[in-house]
Backbone atoms as SQL, in Angstrom:
CREATE TABLE atoms (id INTEGER PRIMARY KEY, chain TEXT, resi INTEGER, resn TEXT, atom TEXT, x REAL, y REAL, z REAL);
INSERT INTO atoms VALUES
  (1, 'A', 1, 'MET', 'N', -58.583, -4.175, 21.502),
  (2, 'A', 1, 'MET', 'CA', -57.537, -4.005, 20.499),
  (3, 'A', 1, 'MET', 'C', -56.353, -3.259, 21.123),
  (4, 'A', 2, 'THR', 'N', -55.163, -3.703, 20.838),
  (5, 'A', 2, 'THR', 'CA', -53.982, -3.081, 21.422),
  (6, 'A', 2, 'THR', 'C', -53.585, -1.847, 20.619),
  (7, 'A', 3, 'ASP', 'N', -52.667, -1.066, 21.205),
  (8, 'A', 3, 'ASP', 'CA', -52.156, 0.117, 20.512),
  (9, 'A', 3, 'ASP', 'C', -51.541, -0.252, 19.174),
  (10, 'A', 4, 'LEU', 'N', -50.863, -1.430, 19.145),
  (11, 'A', 4, 'LEU', 'CA', -50.228, -1.869, 17.904),
  (12, 'A', 4, 'LEU', 'C', -51.263, -2.137, 16.820),
  (13, 'A', 5, 'ASP', 'N', -52.380, -2.754, 17.200),
  (14, 'A', 5, 'ASP', 'CA', -53.454, -3.007, 16.241),
  (15, 'A', 5, 'ASP', 'C', -54.046, -1.708, 15.723),
  (16, 'A', 6, 'ILE', 'N', -54.205, -0.734, 16.614),
  (17, 'A', 6, 'ILE', 'CA', -54.740, 0.568, 16.208),
  (18, 'A', 6, 'ILE', 'C', -53.777, 1.244, 15.238),
  (19, 'A', 7, 'ASP', 'N', -52.484, 1.185, 15.555),
  (20, 'A', 7, 'ASP', 'CA', -51.475, 1.766, 14.655),
  (21, 'A', 7, 'ASP', 'C', -51.534, 1.122, 13.273),
  (22, 'A', 8, 'LYS', 'N', -51.667, -0.206, 13.257),
  (23, 'A', 8, 'LYS', 'CA', -51.738, -0.930, 11.983),
  (24, 'A', 8, 'LYS', 'C', -53.005, -0.530, 11.222),
  (25, 'A', 9, 'ALA', 'N', -54.122, -0.391, 11.936),
  (26, 'A', 9, 'ALA', 'CA', -55.383, -0.002, 11.308),
  (27, 'A', 9, 'ALA', 'C', -55.298, 1.417, 10.724),
  (28, 'A', 10, 'ILE', 'N', -54.602, 2.319, 11.430),
  (29, 'A', 10, 'ILE', 'CA', -54.403, 3.683, 10.913),
  (30, 'A', 10, 'ILE', 'C', -53.578, 3.628, 9.634),
  (31, 'A', 11, 'ALA', 'N', -52.476, 2.874, 9.668),
  (32, 'A', 11, 'ALA', 'CA', -51.603, 2.751, 8.493),
  (33, 'A', 11, 'ALA', 'C', -52.370, 2.175, 7.304),
  (34, 'A', 12, 'THR', 'N', -53.217, 1.189, 7.558),
  (35, 'A', 12, 'THR', 'CA', -54.020, 0.583, 6.489),
  (36, 'A', 12, 'THR', 'C', -55.006, 1.593, 5.907),
  (37, 'A', 13, 'ALA', 'N', -55.620, 2.393, 6.774),
  (38, 'A', 13, 'ALA', 'CA', -56.558, 3.414, 6.297),
  (39, 'A', 13, 'ALA', 'C', -55.847, 4.435, 5.414),
  (40, 'A', 14, 'VAL', 'N', -54.629, 4.814, 5.805),
  (41, 'A', 14, 'VAL', 'CA', -53.856, 5.784, 5.014),
  (42, 'A', 14, 'VAL', 'C', -53.523, 5.199, 3.637),
  (43, 'A', 15, 'LYS', 'N', -53.163, 3.891, 3.612),
  (44, 'A', 15, 'LYS', 'CA', -52.776, 3.255, 2.345),
  (45, 'A', 15, 'LYS', 'C', -53.966, 2.959, 1.432),
  (46, 'A', 16, 'THR', 'N', -55.084, 2.502, 2.008),
  (47, 'A', 16, 'THR', 'CA', -56.172, 1.978, 1.170),
  (48, 'A', 16, 'THR', 'C', -57.436, 2.843, 1.155),
  (49, 'A', 17, 'GLY', 'N', -57.538, 3.765, 2.096),
  (50, 'A', 17, 'GLY', 'CA', -58.750, 4.592, 2.168),
  (51, 'A', 17, 'GLY', 'C', -58.488, 6.013, 1.712),
  (52, 'A', 18, 'ARG', 'N', -59.357, 6.925, 2.155),
  (53, 'A', 18, 'ARG', 'CA', -59.164, 8.356, 1.875),
  (54, 'A', 18, 'ARG', 'C', -59.000, 9.064, 3.203),
  (55, 'A', 19, 'VAL', 'N', -57.816, 9.644, 3.385),
  (56, 'A', 19, 'VAL', 'CA', -57.471, 10.295, 4.642),
  (57, 'A', 19, 'VAL', 'C', -56.961, 11.698, 4.343),
  (58, 'A', 20, 'SER', 'N', -57.434, 12.672, 5.111),
  (59, 'A', 20, 'SER', 'CA', -56.879, 14.020, 4.971),
  (60, 'A', 20, 'SER', 'C', -56.143, 14.375, 6.260),
  (61, 'A', 21, 'PHE', 'N', -55.037, 15.076, 6.102),
  (62, 'A', 21, 'PHE', 'CA', -54.170, 15.404, 7.222),
  (63, 'A', 21, 'PHE', 'C', -54.306, 16.871, 7.584),
  (64, 'A', 22, 'GLY', 'N', -54.124, 17.164, 8.858),
  (65, 'A', 22, 'GLY', 'CA', -54.094, 18.541, 9.311),
  (66, 'A', 22, 'GLY', 'C', -55.270, 18.925, 10.199),
  (67, 'A', 23, 'ALA', 'N', -54.984, 19.866, 11.096),
  (68, 'A', 23, 'ALA', 'CA', -55.986, 20.315, 12.062),
  (69, 'A', 23, 'ALA', 'C', -57.154, 21.021, 11.378),
  (70, 'A', 24, 'ASN', 'N', -56.859, 21.870, 10.395),
  (71, 'A', 24, 'ASN', 'CA', -57.940, 22.615, 9.728),
  (72, 'A', 24, 'ASN', 'C', -58.916, 21.692, 9.020),
  (73, 'A', 25, 'SER', 'N', -58.397, 20.689, 8.325),
  (74, 'A', 25, 'SER', 'CA', -59.304, 19.767, 7.641),
  (75, 'A', 25, 'SER', 'C', -60.047, 18.895, 8.649),
  (76, 'A', 26, 'ALA', 'N', -59.420, 18.583, 9.786),
  (77, 'A', 26, 'ALA', 'CA', -60.105, 17.804, 10.826),
  (78, 'A', 26, 'ALA', 'C', -61.291, 18.589, 11.384),
  (79, 'A', 27, 'ILE', 'N', -61.076, 19.870, 11.637),
  (80, 'A', 27, 'ILE', 'CA', -62.168, 20.724, 12.141),
  (81, 'A', 27, 'ILE', 'C', -63.269, 20.825, 11.091),
  (82, 'A', 28, 'GLN', 'N', -62.874, 21.025, 9.839),
  (83, 'A', 28, 'GLN', 'CA', -63.852, 21.133, 8.748),
  (84, 'A', 28, 'GLN', 'C', -64.645, 19.835, 8.597),
  (85, 'A', 29, 'ASN', 'N', -63.957, 18.704, 8.640),
  (86, 'A', 29, 'ASN', 'CA', -64.626, 17.404, 8.517),
  (87, 'A', 29, 'ASN', 'C', -65.523, 17.119, 9.719),
  (88, 'A', 30, 'ALA', 'N', -65.130, 17.601, 10.896),
  (89, 'A', 30, 'ALA', 'CA', -65.982, 17.439, 12.082),
  (90, 'A', 30, 'ALA', 'C', -67.244, 18.289, 11.933),
  (91, 'A', 31, 'LYS', 'N', -67.095, 19.496, 11.390),
  (92, 'A', 31, 'LYS', 'CA', -68.249, 20.390, 11.196),
  (93, 'A', 31, 'LYS', 'C', -69.244, 19.804, 10.204),
  (94, 'A', 32, 'THR', 'N', -68.722, 19.280, 9.098),
  (95, 'A', 32, 'THR', 'CA', -69.598, 18.816, 8.015),
  (96, 'A', 32, 'THR', 'C', -70.032, 17.369, 8.197),
  (97, 'A', 33, 'GLY', 'N', -69.356, 16.643, 9.093),
  (98, 'A', 33, 'GLY', 'CA', -69.699, 15.244, 9.314),
  (99, 'A', 33, 'GLY', 'C', -69.236, 14.327, 8.197),
  (100, 'A', 34, 'LYS', 'N', -68.282, 14.793, 7.384),
  (101, 'A', 34, 'LYS', 'CA', -67.813, 13.988, 6.247),
  (102, 'A', 34, 'LYS', 'C', -66.832, 12.893, 6.652),
  (103, 'A', 35, 'ALA', 'N', -66.229, 13.021, 7.828),
  (104, 'A', 35, 'ALA', 'CA', -65.262, 12.017, 8.265),
  (105, 'A', 35, 'ALA', 'C', -65.965, 10.867, 8.959),
  (106, 'A', 36, 'LYS', 'N', -65.420, 9.676, 8.792),
  (107, 'A', 36, 'LYS', 'CA', -65.915, 8.496, 9.511),
  (108, 'A', 36, 'LYS', 'C', -65.290, 8.458, 10.912),
  (109, 'A', 37, 'LEU', 'N', -64.078, 9.043, 11.008),
  (110, 'A', 37, 'LEU', 'CA', -63.334, 9.059, 12.257),
  (111, 'A', 37, 'LEU', 'C', -62.271, 10.143, 12.179),
  (112, 'A', 38, 'ILE', 'N', -62.054, 10.819, 13.299),
  (113, 'A', 38, 'ILE', 'CA', -60.965, 11.798, 13.388),
  (114, 'A', 38, 'ILE', 'C', -60.013, 11.318, 14.469),
  (115, 'A', 39, 'ILE', 'N', -58.729, 11.349, 14.141),
  (116, 'A', 39, 'ILE', 'CA', -57.697, 10.914, 15.086),
  (117, 'A', 39, 'ILE', 'C', -56.811, 12.112, 15.408),
  (118, 'A', 40, 'LEU', 'N', -56.605, 12.347, 16.706),
  (119, 'A', 40, 'LEU', 'CA', -55.738, 13.434, 17.151),
  (120, 'A', 40, 'LEU', 'C', -54.526, 12.857, 17.861),
  (121, 'A', 41, 'ALA', 'N', -53.383, 13.520, 17.692),
  (122, 'A', 41, 'ALA', 'CA', -52.182, 13.130, 18.435),
  (123, 'A', 41, 'ALA', 'C', -52.356, 13.562, 19.886),
  (124, 'A', 42, 'SER', 'N', -51.640, 12.911, 20.784),
  (125, 'A', 42, 'SER', 'CA', -51.759, 13.239, 22.206),
  (126, 'A', 42, 'SER', 'C', -51.312, 14.673, 22.499),
  (127, 'A', 43, 'ASN', 'N', -50.413, 15.211, 21.664),
  (128, 'A', 43, 'ASN', 'CA', -49.925, 16.573, 21.874),
  (129, 'A', 43, 'ASN', 'C', -50.581, 17.589, 20.935),
  (130, 'A', 44, 'CYS', 'N', -51.746, 17.243, 20.412),
  (131, 'A', 44, 'CYS', 'CA', -52.493, 18.163, 19.564),
  (132, 'A', 44, 'CYS', 'C', -52.849, 19.407, 20.386),
  (133, 'A', 45, 'PRO', 'N', -52.727, 20.620, 19.801),
  (134, 'A', 45, 'PRO', 'CA', -53.056, 21.837, 20.562),
  (135, 'A', 45, 'PRO', 'C', -54.473, 21.782, 21.145),
  (136, 'A', 46, 'LYS', 'N', -54.613, 22.271, 22.374),
  (137, 'A', 46, 'LYS', 'CA', -55.876, 22.184, 23.100),
  (138, 'A', 46, 'LYS', 'C', -57.032, 22.840, 22.338),
  (139, 'A', 47, 'ASN', 'N', -56.785, 24.002, 21.729),
  (140, 'A', 47, 'ASN', 'CA', -57.877, 24.686, 21.006),
  (141, 'A', 47, 'ASN', 'C', -58.376, 23.853, 19.827),
  (142, 'A', 48, 'VAL', 'N', -57.480, 23.168, 19.143),
  (143, 'A', 48, 'VAL', 'CA', -57.871, 22.302, 18.024),
  (144, 'A', 48, 'VAL', 'C', -58.674, 21.118, 18.567),
  (145, 'A', 49, 'ARG', 'N', -58.164, 20.527, 19.622),
  (146, 'A', 49, 'ARG', 'CA', -58.842, 19.380, 20.226),
  (147, 'A', 49, 'ARG', 'C', -60.253, 19.754, 20.697),
  (148, 'A', 50, 'ASP', 'N', -60.362, 20.907, 21.347),
  (149, 'A', 50, 'ASP', 'CA', -61.678, 21.366, 21.815),
  (150, 'A', 50, 'ASP', 'C', -62.642, 21.551, 20.652),
  (151, 'A', 51, 'ASP', 'N', -62.165, 22.171, 19.571),
  (152, 'A', 51, 'ASP', 'CA', -63.016, 22.397, 18.386),
  (153, 'A', 51, 'ASP', 'C', -63.460, 21.070, 17.772),
  (154, 'A', 52, 'VAL', 'N', -62.514, 20.153, 17.597),
  (155, 'A', 52, 'VAL', 'CA', -62.837, 18.857, 16.984),
  (156, 'A', 52, 'VAL', 'C', -63.814, 18.081, 17.870),
  (157, 'A', 53, 'GLU', 'N', -63.582, 18.097, 19.174),
  (158, 'A', 53, 'GLU', 'CA', -64.508, 17.403, 20.088),
  (159, 'A', 53, 'GLU', 'C', -65.911, 17.998, 20.004),
  (160, 'A', 54, 'TYR', 'N', -65.992, 19.334, 20.011),
  (161, 'A', 54, 'TYR', 'CA', -67.285, 20.007, 19.979),
  (162, 'A', 54, 'TYR', 'C', -68.045, 19.700, 18.689),
  (163, 'A', 55, 'TYR', 'N', -67.413, 19.953, 17.546),
  (164, 'A', 55, 'TYR', 'CA', -68.089, 19.741, 16.260),
  (165, 'A', 55, 'TYR', 'C', -68.323, 18.259, 15.985),
  (166, 'A', 56, 'GLY', 'N', -67.409, 17.415, 16.460),
  (167, 'A', 56, 'GLY', 'CA', -67.574, 15.976, 16.286),
  (168, 'A', 56, 'GLY', 'C', -68.805, 15.450, 17.006),
  (169, 'A', 57, 'LYS', 'N', -69.063, 15.973, 18.211),
  (170, 'A', 57, 'LYS', 'CA', -70.259, 15.563, 18.953),
  (171, 'A', 57, 'LYS', 'C', -71.522, 15.998, 18.224),
  (172, 'A', 58, 'ILE', 'N', -71.511, 17.215, 17.695),
  (173, 'A', 58, 'ILE', 'CA', -72.689, 17.732, 16.976),
  (174, 'A', 58, 'ILE', 'C', -72.958, 16.908, 15.716),
  (175, 'A', 59, 'SER', 'N', -71.894, 16.600, 14.968),
  (176, 'A', 59, 'SER', 'CA', -72.038, 15.877, 13.692),
  (177, 'A', 59, 'SER', 'C', -71.980, 14.367, 13.857),
  (178, 'A', 60, 'ASP', 'N', -71.810, 13.899, 15.084),
  (179, 'A', 60, 'ASP', 'CA', -71.734, 12.466, 15.363),
  (180, 'A', 60, 'ASP', 'C', -70.548, 11.798, 14.668),
  (181, 'A', 61, 'VAL', 'N', -69.396, 12.486, 14.687),
  (182, 'A', 61, 'VAL', 'CA', -68.159, 11.928, 14.137),
  (183, 'A', 61, 'VAL', 'C', -67.312, 11.460, 15.316),
  (184, 'A', 62, 'PRO', 'N', -66.970, 10.159, 15.364),
  (185, 'A', 62, 'PRO', 'CA', -66.173, 9.677, 16.494),
  (186, 'A', 62, 'PRO', 'C', -64.760, 10.254, 16.497),
  (187, 'A', 63, 'LEU', 'N', -64.208, 10.378, 17.692),
  (188, 'A', 63, 'LEU', 'CA', -62.878, 10.940, 17.881),
  (189, 'A', 63, 'LEU', 'C', -62.019, 9.944, 18.633),
  (190, 'A', 64, 'LEU', 'N', -60.808, 9.749, 18.161),
  (191, 'A', 64, 'LEU', 'CA', -59.851, 8.897, 18.847),
  (192, 'A', 64, 'LEU', 'C', -58.617, 9.731, 19.140),
  (193, 'A', 65, 'VAL', 'N', -58.247, 9.833, 20.414),
  (194, 'A', 65, 'VAL', 'CA', -57.012, 10.519, 20.771),
  (195, 'A', 65, 'VAL', 'C', -55.936, 9.446, 20.876),
  (196, 'A', 66, 'HIS', 'N', -54.980, 9.522, 19.948),
  (197, 'A', 66, 'HIS', 'CA', -53.901, 8.535, 19.884),
  (198, 'A', 66, 'HIS', 'C', -52.951, 8.772, 21.042),
  (199, 'A', 67, 'ARG', 'N', -52.400, 7.695, 21.584),
  (200, 'A', 67, 'ARG', 'CA', -51.483, 7.827, 22.723),
  (201, 'A', 67, 'ARG', 'C', -50.158, 8.464, 22.320),
  (202, 'A', 68, 'GLY', 'N', -49.813, 8.360, 21.044),
  (203, 'A', 68, 'GLY', 'CA', -48.528, 8.875, 20.578),
  (204, 'A', 68, 'GLY', 'C', -48.578, 10.355, 20.235),
  (205, 'A', 69, 'SER', 'N', -47.391, 10.924, 20.042),
  (206, 'A', 69, 'SER', 'CA', -47.273, 12.336, 19.679),
  (207, 'A', 69, 'SER', 'C', -47.512, 12.517, 18.180),
  (208, 'A', 70, 'SER', 'N', -47.455, 13.757, 17.735),
  (209, 'A', 70, 'SER', 'CA', -47.630, 14.043, 16.308),
  (210, 'A', 70, 'SER', 'C', -46.503, 13.423, 15.477),
  (211, 'A', 71, 'MET', 'N', -45.318, 13.260, 16.079),
  (212, 'A', 71, 'MET', 'CA', -44.205, 12.587, 15.382),
  (213, 'A', 71, 'MET', 'C', -44.518, 11.100, 15.219),
  (214, 'A', 72, 'ASP', 'N', -45.091, 10.492, 16.265),
  (215, 'A', 72, 'ASP', 'CA', -45.455, 9.072, 16.204),
  (216, 'A', 72, 'ASP', 'C', -46.529, 8.837, 15.142),
  (217, 'A', 73, 'LEU', 'N', -47.509, 9.721, 15.106),
  (218, 'A', 73, 'LEU', 'CA', -48.592, 9.602, 14.131),
  (219, 'A', 73, 'LEU', 'C', -48.040, 9.721, 12.710),
  (220, 'A', 74, 'ALA', 'N', -47.078, 10.624, 12.507),
  (221, 'A', 74, 'ALA', 'CA', -46.446, 10.777, 11.192),
  (222, 'A', 74, 'ALA', 'C', -45.727, 9.493, 10.785),
  (223, 'A', 75, 'ALA', 'N', -45.034, 8.878, 11.732),
  (224, 'A', 75, 'ALA', 'CA', -44.302, 7.630, 11.448),
  (225, 'A', 75, 'ALA', 'C', -45.281, 6.518, 11.072),
  (226, 'A', 76, 'ILE', 'N', -46.399, 6.425, 11.794),
  (227, 'A', 76, 'ILE', 'CA', -47.401, 5.398, 11.501),
  (228, 'A', 76, 'ILE', 'C', -47.959, 5.593, 10.094),
  (229, 'A', 77, 'CYS', 'N', -48.186, 6.851, 9.722),
  (230, 'A', 77, 'CYS', 'CA', -48.767, 7.165, 8.409),
  (231, 'A', 77, 'CYS', 'C', -47.719, 7.162, 7.299),
  (232, 'A', 78, 'GLY', 'N', -46.443, 7.077, 7.652),
  (233, 'A', 78, 'GLY', 'CA', -45.373, 7.078, 6.662),
  (234, 'A', 78, 'GLY', 'C', -45.183, 8.428, 5.995),
  (235, 'A', 79, 'LYS', 'N', -45.394, 9.504, 6.754),
  (236, 'A', 79, 'LYS', 'CA', -45.278, 10.859, 6.202),
  (237, 'A', 79, 'LYS', 'C', -44.060, 11.566, 6.788),
  (238, 'A', 80, 'PRO', 'N', -43.429, 12.439, 5.991),
  (239, 'A', 80, 'PRO', 'CA', -42.226, 13.132, 6.465),
  (240, 'A', 80, 'PRO', 'C', -42.530, 14.437, 7.210),
  (241, 'A', 81, 'PHE', 'N', -43.763, 14.612, 7.662),
  (242, 'A', 81, 'PHE', 'CA', -44.133, 15.831, 8.393),
  (243, 'A', 81, 'PHE', 'C', -44.973, 15.430, 9.606),
  (244, 'A', 82, 'ILE', 'N', -44.986, 16.284, 10.630),
  (245, 'A', 82, 'ILE', 'CA', -45.741, 15.929, 11.833),
  (246, 'A', 82, 'ILE', 'C', -47.236, 16.022, 11.543),
  (247, 'A', 83, 'ILE', 'N', -47.995, 15.154, 12.216),
  (248, 'A', 83, 'ILE', 'CA', -49.440, 15.092, 12.016),
  (249, 'A', 83, 'ILE', 'C', -50.114, 15.197, 13.381),
  (250, 'A', 84, 'SER', 'N', -50.757, 16.342, 13.628),
  (251, 'A', 84, 'SER', 'CA', -51.455, 16.488, 14.905),
  (252, 'A', 84, 'SER', 'C', -52.888, 15.986, 14.794),
  (253, 'A', 85, 'ALA', 'N', -53.413, 15.963, 13.562),
  (254, 'A', 85, 'ALA', 'CA', -54.789, 15.497, 13.362),
  (255, 'A', 85, 'ALA', 'C', -54.922, 14.874, 11.987),
  (256, 'A', 86, 'LEU', 'N', -55.753, 13.836, 11.885),
  (257, 'A', 86, 'LEU', 'CA', -56.080, 13.276, 10.578),
  (258, 'A', 86, 'LEU', 'C', -57.529, 12.836, 10.573),
  (259, 'A', 87, 'SER', 'N', -58.134, 12.962, 9.406),
  (260, 'A', 87, 'SER', 'CA', -59.546, 12.605, 9.232),
  (261, 'A', 87, 'SER', 'C', -59.629, 11.439, 8.271),
  (262, 'A', 88, 'ILE', 'N', -60.304, 10.381, 8.693),
  (263, 'A', 88, 'ILE', 'CA', -60.509, 9.236, 7.813),
  (264, 'A', 88, 'ILE', 'C', -61.878, 9.405, 7.175),
  (265, 'A', 89, 'ARG', 'N', -61.869, 9.637, 5.849),
  (266, 'A', 89, 'ARG', 'CA', -63.131, 9.851, 5.133),
  (267, 'A', 89, 'ARG', 'C', -63.671, 8.562, 4.539),
  (268, 'A', 90, 'GLU', 'N', -62.756, 7.701, 4.086),
  (269, 'A', 90, 'GLU', 'CA', -63.142, 6.368, 3.619),
  (270, 'A', 90, 'GLU', 'C', -62.178, 5.378, 4.252),
  (271, 'A', 91, 'LEU', 'N', -62.721, 4.310, 4.801),
  (272, 'A', 91, 'LEU', 'CA', -61.916, 3.371, 5.584),
  (273, 'A', 91, 'LEU', 'C', -60.974, 2.509, 4.760),
  (274, 'A', 92, 'GLY', 'N', -61.307, 2.240, 3.521),
  (275, 'A', 92, 'GLY', 'CA', -60.502, 1.313, 2.733),
  (276, 'A', 92, 'GLY', 'C', -60.579, -0.071, 3.352),
  (277, 'A', 93, 'ASP', 'N', -59.441, -0.741, 3.492),
  (278, 'A', 93, 'ASP', 'CA', -59.407, -2.092, 4.069),
  (279, 'A', 93, 'ASP', 'C', -59.208, -2.072, 5.580),
  (280, 'A', 94, 'SER', 'N', -59.176, -0.885, 6.160),
  (281, 'A', 94, 'SER', 'CA', -58.883, -0.748, 7.583),
  (282, 'A', 94, 'SER', 'C', -60.045, -1.210, 8.453),
  (283, 'A', 95, 'GLU', 'N', -59.691, -1.739, 9.617),
  (284, 'A', 95, 'GLU', 'CA', -60.701, -2.136, 10.601),
  (285, 'A', 95, 'GLU', 'C', -60.649, -1.201, 11.799),
  (286, 'A', 96, 'ILE', 'N', -60.304, 0.059, 11.557),
  (287, 'A', 96, 'ILE', 'CA', -60.141, 1.037, 12.633),
  (288, 'A', 96, 'ILE', 'C', -61.425, 1.257, 13.430),
  (289, 'A', 97, 'MET', 'N', -62.588, 1.141, 12.777),
  (290, 'A', 97, 'MET', 'CA', -63.843, 1.364, 13.502),
  (291, 'A', 97, 'MET', 'C', -64.067, 0.302, 14.577),
  (292, 'A', 98, 'LYS', 'N', -63.574, -0.920, 14.333),
  (293, 'A', 98, 'LYS', 'CA', -63.655, -1.960, 15.368),
  (294, 'A', 98, 'LYS', 'C', -62.784, -1.566, 16.557),
  (295, 'A', 99, 'ALA', 'N', -61.634, -0.993, 16.258),
  (296, 'A', 99, 'ALA', 'CA', -60.724, -0.554, 17.322),
  (297, 'A', 99, 'ALA', 'C', -61.372, 0.544, 18.152),
  (298, 'A', 100, 'VAL', 'N', -62.048, 1.457, 17.481),
  (299, 'A', 100, 'VAL', 'CA', -62.698, 2.569, 18.178),
  (300, 'A', 100, 'VAL', 'C', -63.825, 2.067, 19.069),
  (301, 'A', 101, 'LYS', 'N', -64.594, 1.123, 18.580),
  (302, 'A', 101, 'LYS', 'CA', -65.713, 0.589, 19.359),
  (303, 'A', 101, 'LYS', 'C', -65.234, -0.165, 20.596),
  (304, 'A', 102, 'ASN', 'N', -64.000, -0.670, 20.554),
  (305, 'A', 102, 'ASN', 'CA', -63.487, -1.461, 21.666),
  (306, 'A', 102, 'ASN', 'C', -62.670, -0.660, 22.677),
  (307, 'A', 103, 'THR', 'N', -62.459, 0.630, 22.427),
  (308, 'A', 103, 'THR', 'CA', -61.665, 1.422, 23.371),
  (309, 'A', 103, 'THR', 'C', -62.539, 1.897, 24.517),
  (310, 'A', 104, 'GLU', 'N', -61.897, 2.187, 25.638),
  (311, 'A', 104, 'GLU', 'CA', -62.639, 2.688, 26.785),
  (312, 'A', 104, 'GLU', 'C', -63.108, 4.109, 26.486),
  (313, 'A', 105, 'PRO', 'N', -64.244, 4.503, 27.038),
  (314, 'A', 105, 'PRO', 'CA', -64.791, 5.833, 26.753),
  (315, 'A', 105, 'PRO', 'C', -63.823, 6.980, 27.033),
  (316, 'A', 106, 'GLU', 'N', -63.051, 6.919, 28.140),
  (317, 'A', 106, 'GLU', 'CA', -62.160, 8.052, 28.428),
  (318, 'A', 106, 'GLU', 'C', -61.008, 8.124, 27.434),
  (319, 'A', 107, 'GLU', 'N', -60.564, 6.975, 26.936),
  (320, 'A', 107, 'GLU', 'CA', -59.508, 6.986, 25.914),
  (321, 'A', 107, 'GLU', 'C', -60.104, 7.469, 24.594),
  (322, 'A', 108, 'PHE', 'N', -61.325, 7.079, 24.343),
  (323, 'A', 108, 'PHE', 'CA', -62.006, 7.419, 23.103),
  (324, 'A', 108, 'PHE', 'C', -62.165, 8.929, 22.965),
  (325, 'A', 109, 'HIS', 'N', -62.527, 9.599, 24.046),
  (326, 'A', 109, 'HIS', 'CA', -62.706, 11.043, 23.989),
  (327, 'A', 109, 'HIS', 'C', -61.568, 11.804, 24.638),
  (328, 'A', 110, 'GLY', 'N', -60.480, 11.141, 24.900),
  (329, 'A', 110, 'GLY', 'CA', -59.299, 11.838, 25.383),
  (330, 'A', 110, 'GLY', 'C', -59.081, 11.777, 26.888),
  (331, 'A', 111, 'GLY', 'N', -60.127, 11.776, 27.680),
  (332, 'A', 111, 'GLY', 'CA', -59.980, 11.721, 29.122),
  (333, 'A', 111, 'GLY', 'C', -59.242, 12.924, 29.682),
  (334, 'A', 112, 'ASN', 'N', -58.642, 12.779, 30.828),
  (335, 'A', 112, 'ASN', 'CA', -57.897, 13.870, 31.453),
  (336, 'A', 112, 'ASN', 'C', -56.404, 13.608, 31.299),
  (337, 'A', 113, 'GLU', 'N', -55.719, 14.598, 30.762),
  (338, 'A', 113, 'GLU', 'CA', -54.267, 14.416, 30.568),
  (339, 'A', 113, 'GLU', 'C', -53.511, 15.420, 31.380);
């Protein structure tokens, strides 16, 4: 799946599913395992990313590090504020999980930046 398809899948999840925005809710959703997927912007603060990765592994919540910045993620979601992290709790009509399954492992968990 291309970046454009992933962007479209994120936008669809925001429109048709249940998505919560923000680093604190992403960490909370990673801890409790309530999210189906957590997406982080490429410029998400390292401490937030480390926490989400750690708790996500424990709770078996997949993590996708988006190639775009928090401004790009906001534009995709149609929000007037920057988004460094978002948690997808219900997918709605989105096929984002297919996109996640098809990404390379280093992109999936962020790799080295």
